[in-house]
C-alpha positions as CSV (number, residue, x, y, z in Angstrom):
1,M,0.0,0.0,0.0
2,Q,2.8,2.4,0.8
3,N,4.3,1.9,-2.7
4,A,1.1,3.1,-4.4
5,Y,1.1,6.2,-2.2
6,L,4.7,6.9,-3.2
7,C,4.0,6.5,-6.9
8,N,1.1,9.0,-6.6
9,M,3.4,11.4,-4.8
10,S,6.3,11.1,-7.2
11,Q,5.1,14.0,-9.4
12,P,2.9,16.1,-7.1
13,N,3.6,19.4,-9.0
14,N,3.1,18.0,-12.5
15,P,-0.4,19.2,-13.6
16,L,-0.6,16.4,-16.2
17,H,0.2,13.7,-13.6
18,G,-2.5,11.0,-13.9
19,K,-3.8,12.3,-17.3
20,T,-3.5,9.9,-20.2
21,L,-2.5,11.1,-23.6
22,E,-5.8,9.8,-24.9
23,A,-7.7,11.9,-22.3
24,I,-5.7,15.0,-23.2
25,V,-6.2,14.6,-27.0
26,T,-9.9,13.8,-26.5
27,E,-10.5,16.9,-24.4
28,L,-8.7,19.1,-26.9
29,V,-10.8,17.7,-29.7
30,E,-14.0,18.2,-27.8
31,H,-12.9,21.8,-27.0
32,Y,-11.4,22.9,-30.4
33,G,-12.6,20.3,-32.9
34,W,-10.2,18.7,-35.4
35,E,-10.0,21.6,-37.8
36,R,-9.0,24.2,-35.2
37,L,-6.7,21.7,-33.5
38,G,-4.9,21.1,-36.8
39,Q,-4.5,24.9,-37.2
40,L,-3.0,25.3,-33.8
41,I,-0.7,22.2,-34.0
42,K,0.3,21.5,-37.6
43,I,0.5,17.7,-37.7
44,N,-1.0,15.4,-40.4
45,S,-2.9,13.3,-37.9
46,F,-4.9,16.4,-36.9
47,T,-5.5,17.6,-40.5
48,H,-5.7,14.6,-42.8
49,E,-8.3,12.0,-41.9
50,P,-8.0,12.9,-38.2
51,G,-8.8,10.4,-35.5
52,I,-7.9,9.6,-31.9
53,K,-6.2,6.3,-32.7
54,S,-3.9,7.6,-35.5
55,S,-3.1,10.8,-33.4
56,L,-2.1,8.7,-30.4
57,K,0.1,6.5,-32.5
58,F,2.0,9.5,-33.9
59,L,2.2,11.4,-30.6
60,R,3.5,8.4,-28.7
61,K,6.5,8.2,-30.9
62,T,7.1,11.9,-31.6
63,E,8.3,13.8,-28.6
64,W,8.1,17.3,-30.1
65,A,4.5,16.9,-31.2
66,R,3.4,15.4,-27.8
67,R,5.0,18.3,-26.0
68,K,3.1,20.8,-28.2
69,V,-0.2,18.9,-27.4
70,E,0.6,18.9,-23.7
71,L,1.5,22.6,-23.7
72,L,-1.8,23.5,-25.6
73,Y,-3.7,21.4,-23.0
74,L,-2.1,23.3,-20.1
75,D,-2.7,26.7,-21.8
76,T,-6.3,25.8,-22.5
77,F,-7.4,24.1,-19.3
78,M,-5.0,25.0,-16.6
79,A,-4.5,28.7,-17.3
């Protein structure tokens, strides 16, 4: 039980701690829509046949794009 507590406390100041990438992308799509999201972050998975699954696949292997998505999420919902 103590290990679970320590894991939860490992990043207490990270506002994205506990948020999955899927949840982040889904919330951004619900807020902005695919078209606007593609304008804000210019990646093909947001502009050409957009979808959650294809976006997650790209974002999981592309650090710079994932960071842009995370920053947009923070600016949108945590500001």
